[in-house]
N, C-alpha and C positions, 0 to 999 in steps of 0.2 A: 743500532739505534741508540743504545746506551750502553757503556760498558758495564754499568749494575742499576737494576731497578730501584726506584725510591721504595723505602720500607715506611717512611713516616711522612707526614705532612710537613715537617721541616725539610727533609729532603726535596720535597717538591718546592718549598719556598726557595731554597738554594738554588735549585735548577732554574726556577724561573727568574732570578735575581741575575744569573750567569747569561742567560738568554737575552736579558733586558740589555745588559752591558755589550754582549756580541751585535744585538741588532742595532740599537742606538748609539753606540760609541765606537766600538772596535772597526765595525764593517764600515761606518762612515768616514774613519781616520784613514782606513785601507784606500777608499775610494779616493779621498782627496790626496793621499800620497801618488796614486796612479794618475790623477789628474788634478794636479794643484789648480788654484786660483788663477795662476799666471798661464797656464795650458793652452797653447794655440792648436786649431785644427789644421789639417795639411794646407787648407786655404788661406792661413793665416789668421783667422778669426779667433776671437777669444772663445774657447771651449764652452764656458759657463754663460752662454747667454739666451736670453728666452727663446723656447719654452724651458731649457734647462736652467735650474738654478742650484748653486752651491749648497750642499747640505752642511748643517751644524749637528756636533757632536751633542747628545745629552748626557748630561751627568745626574745619576739619580739622587732625588730629594725626597725623602719621605714626607715632607709636607706638601708635595705636590699631588695632588688628588688622582691625576691620571697616570702617574708613574705607579702609585699604590695599587690603583684598579688593575693595571697591567700584571703587576706580580701576582697579586690575589687570583686574578682570572686565569693565568697561566698556571698557576699553582693548582687550583681546584681542577683544571681540566687534566693535569697530569694524575692528580690524586684519582679520579674518575677513571681513567685509562687503565691504571695500575691497582685499581682497589684498593686503595689507601684510605683510611679513614681522615676526612676533613676536619679539622680542629682549629679553633681562632681562639 
């Protein structure tokens, strides 16, 4: 699961930030690398046609409330799982 368990809430926050980048940036870039915007199906149609839409990667923005909520919620979940004191 993890190579080493988080010992502090800061560890949980760092893990949450890494997960944010993994889910919303790295995985999106990998998907777009595998299926670029110009990719065609075997029938010759564009791969990214409705109902599929090409995703956009997110860059973490500390001013974006949803980004911050994801990080704090994820960190709090990991802190509860590993019995780490939650500190803000």
